[in-house]
C-alpha positions in Angstrom: 7.5 -1.4 9.6 6.9 2.0 7.9 4.0 3.5 6.5 4.0 6.3 3.7 0.7 8.4 2.9 0.9 9.2 -0.8 -1.0 12.2 -2.3 -3.3 10.5 -4.8 -5.5 13.5 -5.8 -4.3 13.6 -9.5 -4.5 9.8 -10.0 -7.4 7.5 -11.1 -10.7 7.4 -9.2 -9.9 4.1 -7.6 -7.0 5.9 -5.7 -9.0 9.0 -4.7 -9.5 7.9 -1.1 -5.8 7.9 -0.6 -2.9 5.6 -0.9 -0.7 3.9 2.0 2.6 2.5 1.1 3.8 -0.4 3.5 7.5 -1.2 3.8 8.8 -3.7 6.2 12.0 -5.8 6.9 12.9 -8.9 4.9 12.6 -11.1 7.8 9.6 -9.7 9.9 8.8 -10.7 13.5 5.4 -12.0 14.5 4.9 -8.5 16.0 5.7 -6.7 12.8 3.3 -9.1 10.9 0.6 -8.3 13.5 1.3 -4.5 13.1 1.1 -4.8 9.3 -2.3 -6.5 9.4 -3.7 -4.1 12.0 -2.5 -1.0 10.1 -3.5 -2.2 6.6 -7.1 -3.2 8.0 -7.4 0.1 9.7 -6.7 2.2 6.5 -8.5 -0.2 4.3 -11.7 0.4 6.5 -11.4 4.2 5.8 -11.3 3.6 2.1 -7.5 3.8 1.4 -5.8 1.8 -1.4 -2.8 -0.1 -0.3 0.6 -0.3 -1.9 3.6 -2.6 -1.2 6.1 -4.8 -2.9 4.3 -8.2 -3.0 7.6 -10.0 -3.4 8.6 -9.3 0.2 7.1 -10.9 3.2 5.4 -7.7 4.6 4.3 -6.7 1.1 2.8 -10.0 0.4 0.9 -9.7 3.8 -0.3 -6.3 2.9 -1.5 -7.5 -0.3 -3.5 -10.3 1.2 -4.9 -8.0 3.8 -5.9 -5.5 1.1 -7.6 -8.2 -1.0 -9.5 -9.4 2.0 -10.7 -6.0 2.7 -11.8 -5.5 -0.9 -9.8 -2.3 -1.3 -7.2 -1.7 -4.2 -3.8 -3.1 -4.0 -1.1 -1.3 -6.1 2.4 -3.1 -6.6 5.1 -1.0 -5.6 6.7 -1.2 -9.0 3.6 -0.2 -10.7 3.2 2.9 -8.3 6.7 4.0 -9.1 5.9 4.0 -12.8 2.7 5.9 -12.1 4.3 8.4 -9.8 7.0 8.9 -12.3 4.7 9.5 -15.2 2.7 12.0 -13.2 5.8 14.1 -12.3 6.9 14.1 -15.8 3.6 15.7 -16.8 4.0 18.7 -14.5 
């Protein structure tokens, strides 16, 4: 599993705490699933929003964990559109 920290300083107020992008394998092991829940929970407790592709096993798990922690979840496809729009405005 990989974690990407995304600068959200020029995005909406719900993302001002920061955004963490979660990417994992298409066939995650039990350890990778545990790592996903632990990592997402840790960042969520610090107020970070979570982003992942909810159509992958790790992305779905990240989305469920973010929802349980009551932090914003951003679908990876939506994030790509938002980042592209922000870059085009520069």
